[in-house]
C-alpha positions in Angstrom: 2.7 -18.4 0.7 2.7 -15.5 3.2 -1.1 -15.6 3.1 -1.2 -19.2 4.2 1.3 -18.8 7.0 -0.4 -15.7 8.3 -3.9 -17.3 8.1 -2.7 -20.4 10.0 -1.0 -18.3 12.7 -4.1 -16.2 13.2 -6.3 -19.3 13.2 -3.9 -20.9 15.8 -4.3 -17.9 18.1 -8.0 -18.1 17.6 -8.1 -21.8 18.6 -5.9 -21.2 21.6 -8.1 -18.3 22.8 -11.3 -20.2 22.3 -9.9 -23.2 24.1 -8.9 -21.0 27.1 -12.3 -19.2 27.2 -14.6 -22.2 26.7 -12.5 -24.9 28.4 -14.7 -28.1 28.5 -17.2 -26.7 26.0 -14.6 -26.2 23.3 -15.0 -28.4 20.2 -12.2 -28.4 17.7 -14.6 -29.1 14.9 -16.4 -25.8 15.5 -13.1 -23.9 15.4 -12.6 -25.0 11.8 -15.7 -23.1 10.6 -13.9 -19.7 10.3 -11.0 -21.4 8.5 -13.4 -23.1 6.1 -15.2 -19.8 5.4 -12.0 -18.0 4.7 -10.9 -20.8 2.3 -14.3 -20.6 0.4 -14.0 -16.8 0.2 -10.5 -17.2 -1.1 -11.6 -19.8 -3.7 -14.3 -17.5 -4.9 -11.9 -14.5 -5.2 -9.4 -16.6 -7.1 -12.2 -18.1 -9.3 -13.4 -14.6 -10.3 -9.8 -13.6 -11.0 -9.2 -16.7 -13.2 -12.4 -16.2 -15.2 -11.7 -12.6 -15.8 -8.2 -13.5 -17.0 -9.5 -16.4 -19.2 -12.0 -14.2 -21.1 -9.9 -11.6 -23.1 -12.9 -9.5 -23.9 -13.4 -8.5 -20.2 -9.9 -6.9 -19.9 -7.1 -5.3 -21.9 -4.7 -7.8 -20.3 -4.2 -9.9 -17.2 -4.9 -8.2 -13.9 -5.7 -9.1 -10.3 -9.4 -8.3 -9.5 -9.5 -8.4 -5.7 -7.5 -7.5 -2.7 -7.5 -11.1 -1.4 -6.3 -12.5 -4.7 -3.4 -10.0 -4.7 -2.4 -11.2 -1.2 -2.5 -14.9 -2.3 -0.9 -14.6 -5.8 1.4 -11.7 -5.4 2.7 -9.5 -8.2 5.0 -11.8 -10.2 4.6 -13.8 -13.4 0.9 -13.5 -13.9 -0.6 -15.9 -16.4 -4.0 -17.6 -17.0 -2.3 -20.9 -16.0 -1.0 -19.5 -12.8 -4.5 -18.1 -11.9 -6.0 -21.5 -12.7 -3.4 -23.3 -10.5 -4.2 -21.1 -7.6 -7.9 -21.4 -8.0 -7.6 -25.2 -8.2 -5.5 -25.3 -5.1 -8.0 -23.1 -3.2 -10.8 -25.4 -4.2 -8.9 -28.5 -3.1 -7.9 -26.9 0.3 -11.6 -25.9 0.8 -12.8 -29.5 0.1 -10.1 -30.9 2.4 -11.1 -28.7 5.3 -14.8 -29.5 4.8 -14.0 -33.2 4.8 -11.9 -32.8 8.0 -14.8 -30.9 9.6 -17.3 -33.6 8.6 -15.1 -36.4 9.9 -14.6 -34.6 13.2 -18.3 -34.0 13.6 -19.0 -37.7 12.9 -16.2 -38.8 15.3 -17.7 -36.7 18.1 -21.1 -38.3 17.6 
């Protein structure tokens, strides 16, 4: 949860800064690109974490396999189902932001 809040706050400052610097040349759809990239990277990290937890021969137990996954999931109640739920959520959020970006690009045309 903290990861989402922190990401949105940093992205908000980024949008505000870009709007101030670019003024009339600023396009909101272009400011979504860093957010989309971060969502895709998070989905990949969570996917790797889920696959590693789902295949018992890779590990002696369940573990977090990346720094970003640890920030997102935290240190409590790890399970394969929890890892899958976070991975599914990250994929849905990534698809949502890609659709928003596509709609904004079409609307500006």
